[in-house]
BAPALO-134945 format. One record per residue (C-alpha): residue in one letter; x, y, z. Coordinates in steps of 0.02 Angstrom, whole numbers, plus 50000, padded with zeros to 5 digits. Layout:
// BAPALO-134945
aXYZ ...
END
This chain:
// BAPALO-134945
m597705009956945 k599165019556859 f599535017156698 s601285012856724 l601084998856859 k599854992756731 l601014991756580 l602194982856716 l600854970956770 w600404964356590 t602234963556539 m602784952656672 i601134941556645 v601614939956485 m603424935256508 a603154923256653 i601974915056519 a603034914256381 l604364908856494 g603324896956540 f602894890256389 s604624891656321 g605274880156450 f604244868656474 y604434865256276 f606184866456290 i606464855256426 n605344842256371 y605994841456191 v607814837156264 f606984824756382 e605964815356211 t607494814856137 s608604808156268 l607074794856286 e607164789956102 r608874789656129 e608954777256270 a607444766656180 g608504765156017 q609964758956139 a608974746656227 l608264739456066 d609984737356004 e610264729356161 n609134717256160 s609524713355964 i611264709056011 l610774698856158 s609544689456047 f611124688055934 a612114681856081 f610714670656126 e610614660355969 t612524659855951 a612544650956110 a611134638556077 l612134634255919 n613674629456033 v612444617856128 p613384600656111 a611974589956025 k611354578956144 y609684583856103 d608494588155975 v607624602756072 l608484614856180 q608094610456369 d607394621456491 s608834619856590 t610164624656443 v609004639356429 e609324645756598 q611034642856597 i611314653256455 a610254666456501 y611254668456688 n612934670456557 l612124683356460 e611634693056605 n613424692556709 s614384693956538 g615094710356502 q615534726156579 n613694728156616 t613284720656757 s611784728356821 r610944720656653 m609274712856682 l608204700956575 r606814688256563 l606784673556441 s605054666756416 n604634648756330 e603314646556191 e601784646656309 k602594665956384 e602854656356533 p604554664156616 l606074651656610 y607234665156702 a607014681856768 s608494692556833 d608124697957032 g607164712957024 f606354708456868 e604704709956911 t603444719656780 d601794712856713 d601674704256570 g600814716656467 l602234719356354 l602654700256339 l600984699756285 e601044711556156 t602644702956087 g602404692555914 q603384681555785 g604774692555730 t604204709355803 k604884720755927 t604234731356059 y604694741956208 r603924752756335 t604344764356477 i603774759256652 e604054763156831 m604584751656950 n605134753957136 g605514771957114 h606614769756950 y606114769856770 y606464759056639 i606104754856468 q605664735556435 t606064729556268 g605294713256200 s605904700956040 t606014682455997 v607354671455988 n607444655655891 a608524643255949 l608524624755888 d606554623555835 r605984633355999 v605464651956004 l605864659256148 y605214677356202 l606824690056278 e606514703356359 t607584716556441 l607694730656574 r608524748256540 d608694758956691 v608454777056598 s607944785456787 v609444797356743 v608374804756626 f607044809456707 n608004815456855 e608754824856716 r607074832956676 e606614836856850 l608294845856870 g607984854156714 f606394859456779 l606964865856947 v608334875856875 y607304882356744 r606014888556872 q607484896756981 v608134905256829 t606324910456778 v605964919456965 i607574927956948 m607234933656778 l605694940056831 l606184948856977 l607474957456872 g606274959956726 t605004969256860 i606594981356901 i606984986156737 m605224986456662 h604774995656800 l606175010156763 i605515006956572 a603875009156609 s604185025956718 w605145032556583 l603865029056435 t602385037956554 k603345052756620 p602575063656475 i600865055056526 r601315062056711 l601835079756639 l600155081856550 t599365075056690 r600185087656802 a600035099956686 t597975099456673 k597645097856857 r598815115156851 m597485122056722 a595955115456812 a596435124456965 g596545140156835 d598545140856801 y598225143856604 d599925148856577 y600715132556630 r601405121356510 a601955103456500 k603705101256466 q604095091256320 v605545076456366 s605255064856196 n604945069456016 d604005052455984 e601965052155976 l601935057456163 g603045070156145 q601725076255994 l600155073856099 t601305087056234 r601565098356094 d599815097556042 f599245098956202 n600355118256252 k599495123356086 m597845118456164 a598345125856316 e598875142756210 a597155143256126 l596325141056277 e597245154456368 e596845166456222 n595115161356229 v594955165056429 n595935182156416 e594745185456285 l593185181956369 e593865188956527 a594215205356426 e592545205056356 i591605204056511 q592815217056584 a592125226856439 r590255223656467 e590595228256644 d591305243456569 f589865244756436 v588555241956580 g589385255956704 a589665269356575 f587955265256506 a587195269756673 h588205283156716 e587685290956551 l585815289456583 k585825297556753 t586645312656689 p585245317556557 l583755310456673 t584425320256835 s584375335856734 i582555330356652 i582065327256835 g582535344356907 y582085356156764 a580365345156767 d580265347156952 l580605363756948 l579325367056810 r578065356856917 s578295364457086 r578525382957047 k577775396056940 l579165404056846 d579395417056710 e579145414156532 e581255415756498 k581455401256649 s580015391456594 f580855391656403 l582535388056479 s581995373456591 a580995365156440 n582395367956326 y583635357956450 i582235345956459 y582225346056269 t584055343656226 e584355330656366 g583165319756304 k583655323156117 r585255316256187 l584365302056257 e583675298856108 a585175296756005 m585935286256118 s584555273856120 i584515276355917 r586515273355914 l586405258356031 l585115252155929 d586105255155758 i587615246355865 m586405227355901 v585775228855730 t587295230355655 r588065216155741 h586675204255715 g585755209155557 q586095203155390 v586895215555266 q586545217455076 f588175222854995 q587835231654822 e588635239854679 i588625261654712 q589615273254639 a590815283654750 e589965300354682 s588245296354771 l589055294754938 f589935312454923 s588325320754844 y587135311454997 l588385320555106 r588485337455023 d586625337455044 m586555330355211 f587705344255296 q587275360955178 n586335368155295 n587695368155437 e588275385255370 s589465384755549 m590895375155442 q591555373855287 f591625357855193 v592995353555053 y592425339254962 a593805328654837 y593415310454777 d594005299554628 q592585290154536 a592385273154581 l591235258154591 l591135249554767 w590515235354852 v589545240655000 e587995243655109 s587695258755054 n586535264155203 l588005259055332 i589435266255245 i588275282455238 t588205280255411 v589885279555455 l590295295755365 i588935306455451 n589665300455620 l591375304755547 l590845322055486 d589795325655653 n591355320055775 a592345333855664 c591085345355674 k590945342455870 a592955344055882 s593105360855787 e592685379255811 e591365388955697 g592095391855539 s593465379255524 v593695366455387 i593395349855379 e594105340755241 v593175324355161 d594355315155029 g594015298354935 h595265291754809 k595545274754713 e596975264754777 e597835247954737 r596285233654756 g595025247154867 y594395263654906 r594995274255060 f593865287855140 t594635301055250 v593985315855357 k595125329055411 d594665341655546 h595815356555623 g595175355755808 i595575354155952 g596255335555920 i596525319256037 p598005315456159 k598955300456105 e598635290756272 e596715290256200 l596715286156025 q596715268156082 k595055271556190 i593975283756068 t593145268055975 k592475260856135 a590395264056188 f590135279256279 y592065283656279 m592145302456252 v593885313456260 d593045331156303 k591605324256416 s591005342256447 r590985347956264 s590445331456188 r588865332056313 s588585351256267 r588355344356080 n587085329056125 g588715317656101 a588325302656192 g589985289756146 l589365278756044 g589665285755863 l591455277855840 a590945262355913 l589495260955781 c590795264955650 t591775251155717 e590785237855697 i589835242355528 l591705243055455 a592095223855522 l590735219655411 h591585227355268 h593245219655321 s593985236355362 k594385246355524 l594535264955573 e596465272655542 i596585287655662 t598095299655689 s597795316955793 t598935327855835 l598185340056001 g597765359055951 e598065353155761 g596465343055723 t596245322955678 n596365313955518 i594935298255521 s595255284155376 f594635268055319 f595045257855179 l593655248255085 p594255233954966 d593745231454788 l592485220454690 e593675208254686 k593215202754863 e591405199554825 g591585181354803 e592615180354978 w591185192055074 n589955181855012 e590575164755057 e591125172055228 d589275178855258 n588585161555207 h589425153755347 
END
C-alpha cells in the first residue's frame, strides 16, 4: 500500500474514532442532564401532590377519627384531574402498601413502593408500553394515617431526543468523514509529493541516468531529504565517472602495455631467428645481437619502471630529513660521464623532509627525459631554490619541446610524444607516470611548460618541514 493511502487510512480511522467517542460522550451528557432535570421536576411534583393531599385531608369534615379509604380515593381522583397537567398519573397505597387508588395506565410493579420508607423519597426510570417514565415514591401523613404516593412522569421525549441526536450525529459524522477523506487525500498527495519525486529519481538512477536530480518542492524535512539525495546523487555520479575513467585508463594501459611489449619482442624474435637460421658474417651477427640486447634492455627498463610504480602506490614510504645539496651531489655524480650534454646546477641550501630515494628517482627521470629530448651538446639546467613554505626543483632543457595539446597526456603510462625517438633511446613512456605517483606521496605534482623547438621546463614544489605532522597523520590513516 502506498504511503499516501496509509496516511489517509489511518487519519480517517483516528478521525472516525475521535468523532464517535466525542459524539457519544456529548449526546449522553446532554441526555443525562435532561434526565436529571426531569427527575428533579418529577420529585418536585410528587412533593406538591403530597402537600396538596395533606391539605385536602385536613379540610375533610371531622366525621371520622381516621381518614377513610373512600375519602382517600376521592382526594386522589381530584388531584389527578386538577391543574393543567391532565395526563398526570398517580397511585396511593395504604399502610400495608396495598393500592387504594391508581390512575388508568399505572401498571408498574411494586419494586419502587417496596423501597419507599417513612420520610424517604425514591425514584427510578422505567419503560412501559413503549414509553419512558420517571416513577417517584414518597410517604403522606394524613389524619394519623401513613399513605404511599407514587407518580409517573412521561419522559419519552428525552429518550427520543437522544435517539434523534445519535441519528443526526451519525449522518453528520458520515458527511464529515467523506469530506475529510477528500481533503486528506489532497493533503496526503501534497505531503507525499517529495517522496514520489524521490522514488522517480531513484528509479531513473537505478536505470543508469545518473545526472537526473529530484525536484525540491518544499523546505521542510522532506525538502532537506531531497537536497541530501541530490548531493548523494552528485557524489555517486562523480564516483561513477571516476570509475569509468579509471576503467578506461586501465584498458588503455593494458592496450599500450601489450603494444609496447609487442614491438621489442618482434625485433628480438626476428633477429634471434635470423641468427638461428642463417650463418651470418661477424658484422651482421654483431648488429643482430646488438638489436636483441637493445630491445631486451628496453624491456628490462619497462619492467623496472612498472615495478617502481606498483611499489610506489602500495609500499610504505619513510620520510627523513636531508640536505638539498646531497641530492644535487648525487645527480652530479650520476651524470658526470654523460659528455654529450652540458649540465648546469644551481641550488639553495635547505633542509627537506622527503623520501630521498624516491625524489632522486624523480630527478633522474626528469634529467633522462631532458637528455632524450635534446640534441648532443645542449644545455640542461637543474635548479633548486627556496620558496615560501617549501622548496622547488626545476629541470629545463632546450630540446624539441612538447605540443600544447600533448601536455595533459605525457604523464600517462606508455605515452610518448615522439615514439620513434623515444624507442631509439630505450624509452618506454613510464618515467613521468612514475614521477607523478612519487610526487603524489609528497603532496606535490609536476608543473610542465613547453614551447615547440625551444625546450621544456618541468618543476615540482615540496612543502617544508611544517607539513611533517600532517604527512605522518595522513600516512597513519
